[in-house]
C-alpha positions in Angstrom: 20.0 2.0 3.9 20.1 -0.5 1.1 17.9 -0.4 -1.8 17.0 -3.0 -4.5 15.0 -2.7 -7.8 11.6 -4.3 -8.1 9.1 -4.5 -11.0 5.8 -3.2 -10.1 2.4 -2.8 -12.0 1.3 0.7 -11.5 -1.2 3.4 -12.9 -0.2 7.1 -13.4 -3.8 8.1 -14.2 -7.1 6.6 -13.4 -8.7 4.7 -16.3 -9.1 1.5 -18.1 -6.7 -1.5 -18.2 -4.6 0.5 -20.8 -3.4 2.7 -17.8 -1.5 -0.4 -16.4 2.3 -0.1 -16.9 5.1 -2.1 -15.5 7.7 0.4 -13.8 10.8 -0.1 -11.9 10.7 1.0 -8.5 13.4 1.1 -5.7 12.6 -0.8 -2.4 14.4 0.1 0.7 14.9 -1.6 4.1 11.9 -1.8 6.3 11.4 0.8 9.0 10.0 0.3 12.4 6.8 -1.9 12.3 7.4 -2.9 8.7 8.7 -5.9 6.7 10.1 -6.4 3.4 8.5 -9.3 1.5 9.4 -11.0 -1.8 6.1 -12.2 -3.6 5.8 -15.6 -4.9 2.1 -15.1 -5.7 -0.2 -12.3 -5.5 -4.2 -12.1 -5.3 -6.3 -10.3 -7.9 -9.7 -8.8 -6.6 -12.3 -6.6 -8.0 -11.2 -3.9 -5.6 -8.2 -3.4 -7.8 -10.5 -2.4 -10.7 -12.2 0.0 -8.4 -8.8 1.7 -7.4 -7.6 1.6 -11.2 -10.8 3.3 -12.4 -10.7 6.2 -9.8 -13.8 5.1 -8.1 -11.5 4.7 -4.9 -9.1 7.6 -5.5 -5.4 7.4 -4.5 -2.4 9.5 -5.0 -0.6 8.7 -8.2 1.4 6.8 -9.4 -0.4 3.8 -7.5 0.9 0.4 -7.3 -2.2 -1.9 -7.3 -2.9 -5.1 -5.4 -4.4 -5.8 -2.1 -3.1 -9.3 -1.3 0.2 -11.5 -1.6 2.2 -14.2 -0.2 6.0 -14.8 -0.2 9.2 -14.8 2.0 10.1 -12.1 4.5 13.4 -10.8 3.5 13.9 -8.2 6.4 12.0 -7.0 9.4 12.1 -3.5 10.9 12.5 -2.6 14.5 9.8 -3.6 16.8 8.5 -6.5 14.6 8.4 -9.6 16.8 5.8 -12.1 15.0 7.9 -12.3 11.8 11.6 -12.9 10.9 13.7 -13.0 7.6 12.9 -16.3 6.0 9.4 -16.7 7.2 6.8 -17.5 4.7 4.1 -15.0 5.1 0.7 -13.8 3.5 -1.4 -10.5 3.9 -4.6 -8.7 2.6 -4.6 -5.1 3.4 -3.9 -1.5 2.6 -1.7 0.0 1.6 -2.2 -1.2 -2.1 0.9 -2.4 -3.9 1.0 -6.2 -4.1 1.4 -6.4 -7.9 5.3 -6.3 -7.5 8.2 -8.5 -7.1 9.2 -6.9 -3.6 7.6 -4.4 -1.3 7.9 -2.9 2.2 4.6 -2.8 4.2 3.2 -2.7 7.6 4.1 -5.9 9.6 0.8 -5.7 11.4 -1.0 -6.5 8.2 1.2 -9.7 7.6 0.9 -13.2 9.1 2.8 -16.4 8.9 1.9 -18.8 6.1 2.0 -22.4 7.4 3.9 -24.8 5.1 0.8 -26.8 4.4 -0.5 -23.7 2.5 1.2 -23.1 -0.8 1.9 -19.5 -1.8 -0.9 -19.5 -4.4 -3.5 -20.4 -2.0 -2.1 -18.2 0.5 -2.3 -15.1 -1.7 -5.9 -15.8 -2.9 -7.4 -16.7 0.6 -6.6 -13.6 2.8 -9.2 -11.1 1.6 -11.7 -13.7 1.0 -11.2 -15.1 4.5 -11.3 -11.6 6.2 -14.5 -10.9 4.3 -16.1 -14.2 5.6 -14.9 -13.4 9.0 -16.4 -9.9 8.9 -19.8 -11.1 7.5 -20.2 -14.0 9.9 -18.8 -12.3 13.0 -19.8 -8.5 12.6 -22.7 -8.6 10.0 -24.5 -11.8 11.1 -28.2 -11.7 11.9 -29.0 -10.2 15.2 -29.9 -13.4 16.7 -26.8 -15.0 15.5 -26.1 -18.2 13.4 -27.0 -21.5 14.4 -26.0 -25.1 13.5 -27.9 -26.0 10.3 -28.1 -22.3 9.2 -27.3 -21.9 5.4 -24.7 -19.5 4.6 -24.1 -18.6 0.9 
């Protein structure tokens, strides 16, 4: 197994922004069903504050961040929808996008079309999933109709 170093913004205890530190972490090869992605951009979301403050408790130390975009460096066994060199984006658990490189579940990562830049890719994923959820799962019982207003 090969490892490489990555900078990661983490917290070692819940609290305010003064808890944020930049640590050096070792990132290994992806295991089965995983990918290693090198970030070009990450998304910032209010859920990151909830995690940092301890409102949503996690084991420590915790690497923050729920969405990112970059280039796939390696794929683990069984990953068929992505390959090394693919542009990709994601928004999902586990937290940890505030870093240079990370390993994460491939099922949470999708290819990023060339027409979408990394910054947009990193910023759109959680918002897109939220919109999909609200429009498809939380819509009015009678459904949405053409001409309905959505805010």
